[in-house]
N, C-alpha and C positions, 0 to 999 in steps of 0.2 A: 781348220784341218786343211792340208795339202788336196787341192784338186787331182782329179787323175784324168788325164790328157788322151787316155786310149778308150780302145771297146773292148768288154769281153767275148767270149765267140758265141754266137746264140743268143746276145743280149740285145736290150736295147730298141725294142722295137719301136717306130717311129721315133726312133732319137731320145728315147726315155731311158736315161742313164742315171744314176744319182754321182753328182759332183762332189759334194760339200756334208759333213756330218758334224755339226755344229750343238757343244754342250752349253746351255744356256743355264743361269742362273737366278733367279727373281725371287725379290722380297718384297709380301705385301704387310705393311703396317695394320695391325687389326684397328678395326674401329670400335671404339666406346662402345659398351651396350652389347655387341654382339659375342655370341656364347658360341663354342665351339661343339664338336664331337669329342667324344671321350681321347681318341686316337691325337687330337691335334696338342701341341704346346700349350703351356700355359704365359709364354713370353707374351711380348707386345708384338711379336712380329710373325709371319708365317713363308717361309722357306718354300720353293719349289724349285725343282730341277727337270729339265727340258732339255728334249732332245729335236732339234731342226735339222730334216732330211731335204738337201736341194738338188734336183734334176737339171740337167742341160737345158729342158725345156720351161724350166722358169717355177714348175710346181712345188710347191714344199709338203712335207709329212712331218708331223708332231705327234712327238710321243714324252712322258713321263717317267721318269726312274723316283721310286722310294726309297732316296738314298739312309743310311746311317752314319756314313761321313763323308763330308762332301771333297775333303781331301782328296777321294777316288773316283770322282766323277772324271777330271780330265782325262790319269792318266787309263782310265776303264774304256774312256768315250772314244780315246787314238786308238786302243789296241783292237777294239771291236770295229769300229769306223772302218780301219784298213781292209777291212775284211766285206766290207759292202761299199766302200767307193768306187766306180767304174760298171758296178754291177746295174741288172735291170731289177725296181723293184716288183715287177708281176713274179717275177721267183723266187717269190717270199718264203714260200716253204723249204725249198731248198739253202735260202738263206737263213732259215730259223736252226736247220739242223747245224749248218757248220756253226753258228755261232753258238749253239748250245755245247757243241763237242768242246770249244775252245774253252767256254766258261769252266763245264764240268773238269777239263784237264787242269786248268788254271786252279779251281778250287780245290784240287786232289795237291798241290804242291805246296801242303801244307800252311796255307794260309789262314790268317786270323779271322774270324767269326764273322766282323763286320765287313772284313775285304769281302768274304764269300756271299756273304749278303749283298752286297754294292756289284758286285757281277751280274748277278741275276737282276736286278735293278736296272741296271744299264743295258744289258739286253732286251728286258721287258720291255724299255722306252723306244728301242732301235726296231723292235718287233712291231709294237703300237703306229711307228711313225709308216713301216713299209706297208700296212694294211692302209693307213690313210692315204697317202701317195697310190696304192693301188688305187682304189675306192673312186681316188679324184681322177685320175688317168682314165677309167674308164665310165666316169660321170655316175654310178652308182655309191649308196651306203655300204659300210663296212656286214651290216647288218644284211644285206641280200650277198653280199660275196660267199657269207656264210649259211648262205639256204634261204635265203627270206625273212621279210618281217612277219611274223605269226602274229603279234600283236604292237598297234601303236598307243597303246592307253598302257603305260607301265606302274604296277601297284611300287609306292613306296614308303618308308618311315624315317621320321625325320629324328636324328638323334642330337641330343644338346643336353638331355635330364644327369647330371652328373652329382651324386653321393658327394659333401663335404665340400660344397660350393657355397652354401651359406644362403641361396636364392631358394625361395618358395617353390618349391617342386610340385606341388599342386597346381599353384597358381601359372606357374610356366608352361605345364603341360596343357590346362586349359585354353591357354593364349596358341599354341598351335593348334589344337583343333579348330579355335574360333577362323584360322585361317586357312579353313576347308581340307587340312591333313587330317588321315582317321588312323595314322598308325605311329606309334611314338617308342624311342627304345631310350632307358637309363639306364646309365653305369654304376653298378654296386661296388661298396667300399669294401669287402672283403670283411665285414664285421658281421653274422648271421642276424642279431637282433637289430642293428640300425637296417641293415639290407630291407628285411622285412616289413618292418614299420614304416618304412619310406615306400615300399611298394605297396603298402595298402590302405596307405594316403591318398598315393596319385590315382590307382585305382579306385577308390572311393569319387575321387573329383572326377574323373574321367565315365566312369558308369561303365556298363558292360558292349557297349556301342563301337568303342575304340581299340584296336590292337595294340597292346602292351608287349613289348620286348626288354629282357634284361641282358646285360652284359658284364659278367664278373673281372675279364680284362685279366684272366690269369690269377685273381687275385687269393682265390683258394688253394689250399695245401691237403687238408685234411679231408678224406674220404669219406666219412661217415659225416662230417660236420657239413658238406656240400649233398650227401642225399637228402638228408633230413630238410634242408634248405629245399631241395627240387620238390619234396614234398609238400612244403607249406608254400612256395609259390603256385605250385598247380591248384591251390585253391583261390587266387586269384588269375586263371584263368590269362596263364603267360604262354605266350605266342611261341616262344623257342626262350632258351638259357643258354647263352652265348661264354665260350671261351672260361668256363668255370674253372680250368686248371690250364698251367702251361702247355702250349702245345707238345706233343710227342708224349704224354703220358696214357695211351691209346688203349692199354687195358685197363686202367681207370673208367676211359670215356666211354667204353664198351660197358664195362660192369653198371655205369652211372644209367647209359642207354637204356637197358636190359629194365632198372627198376623204376625210372622217372615215367611220367607220363609228357612231360613238357619236352619237343625236341630239343634233342642238342645243335647248336651250330658253333662253326669254327673254322681257322684255317687261314684267316688273312694277314699273320703274320709268318709264314710258311714259304718258301721258294725251293723251286725243281718237283717236275712232274713227278718224281720217285717218291719223294717226301710229301706231296700231295695225294697221292694216290693210297697210301698206306692206309689212312683213317678210313677211305672209302672200302678198301679193301677188309679192313676186320672190322665194318660197320661200328665205328666208334661214332659217327655221328649223322645225325640223319640232314642237315644242311652244312653242306661245302662251302667255304666262304674265300675262294682265290683275288687276291688282290691282283689286276692286271697289270701295275707299277712295278710288282714284285716278282710275281708268280712265274714270270716268264714272259708275259706280254700276253696279247690275242691269243693268239696259237695257244699257249700253255693253257688258258682258262678256259677255251673252247675245248681243248681234250679232258680234260677237268670235268666239264660240264658232260662229255659223252661218256665218261667213264662212271660219273656218278649215274646218270638214265640207267645206265647197264646193272647196279646196284642200288637202282632205286633209293639214290641218293639227291634231294633236292640240290639247287646252287645259287646262291644271291651272291650277286659279283660285288666285291667291298671294292668303294671308292672315298670313303673318309672326307676330308675336306677340302678336295683338288676337284676343279671343273672340268680339266682335261678327262682324268680319270672317270668321270662321273659319266662323259660321254663314251667312252669306251666300252664300259658297264652298260650305258643302253642300249648300245649297238648288239652287242653281247645278249644281255635280256630279251632283246626284241626277236633274235633271231632262234634263242632258246626254247624248246617245248618245258613247260614246268615252270621257268625263271621264278626264282623266290625275288620278293619285293627290295626295290636300291635302295640305298643309304642316301640319304640328304640331310646339310646341316646349314644353319645361318650363314655361316662363314662363307659353306660353298655357296650358295646363291648370292650372297654379295658379293663374292669375289667373280663369278660369272657375269656382271652384269659391267663390270668393267674392264674385263679379259676377254671374253668371247666376243667374238662378229655376230653370231647368231645362237646366248644363250638360251639354256633349257625354258621352255614353258610348261605350264603346270595347273591344272584343271580339278578340282573336285578331288584335291590328294592324287591324284594321276601326273606319271612324266605324260605330257606329248611327245611321243618319238617322231622329232621330223623330216628321216628319211632322207637328210642330206649326201651327197656324195662325201666319202670317207668318213671320217667321224663325227659330221655334223658340221662344224665350224671351225674357221680358223683364229689364231690368236690376233688380237689387236694389236697393231705394229702403234699407238700411240702409250698403250699399257706395256709394252717392250723397254721404249724408248725412257719413259718414265720409272719403271722397276727391275729393269733386266741392270745387273752388276758382273763384274770378275769373277769367274770362279773361283775360291779360294783354293792354294795348293798346300803341300807338305811342306 
């Protein structure tokens, strides 16, 4: 994108001005034998959409967008980028307000749903990169910018058990535990009999000392079936039931929350503060799961966490298969009181080793928060040289 030659009034302390906003598409070929989270595609590659902000002092900030359609990436980045080029990233709150108002205005202009989705996704990436730049400039982690590191050992769960995959689910679960992890999430199929049999088999394999989470992925529609399913899942000591219905059915979520013992979790597909506040306000979720690559960035996720605290709702920051998203989630979780477990996947772990300069480290099932400047790690230039590609246009 075009560089900005001048300075904005009141910005650019010590020469820190944003000079470029660059959208970067990355394709990583999936390694044979690496299973993924329920959110990942079943194809042979994983696509990532990164934003790189560059300043006149040479500092880079990184963000990531969870796109619905790649052809939206370049035009939306150009539109939002024009608002931050020439600005001081330390004014990230002011910039986020301006960007959000533009996104809201564009979303109201009879835009298709995928375009509205991607407006928020690119906003999220730009916001994440602004936080990364600010932390690097000041020499502190995003968690410290958010108020301080409350915990340097973050609880995790491994997501990877998938109904219908044809694999030995109990055996896979045992192999995860043998690696030192003590919490596992399995994706349900939407067929209650099959789901209950699979959950029972995995619970027998794990015993009672391992946390077991279930994710229906919005696969169910009938309220009574889900209520009965939840009552049966409670017998297997389920930590939470995630996304039993599609997002937005908050009346059903509320009625289910009242009727069931396992907590309800959800929200990873929702974008926009108003939409994420709705299930919190209506007490429809026990655990809200904003995705910092979609919900509006680190700023939005932090606001959601604060709103959740006021209503007694916990927060588990969603990251899927993506290492940069995990770095953002880890900073949020390290700073948030009562943060819930972070999601890990085998794809995410493998990709982090080749993508990140300082990949996350784990110990006895905990993510060890490194507290490095910004998000805590840059993206390796040799990784981008191999895997970056031109952004597809319409």
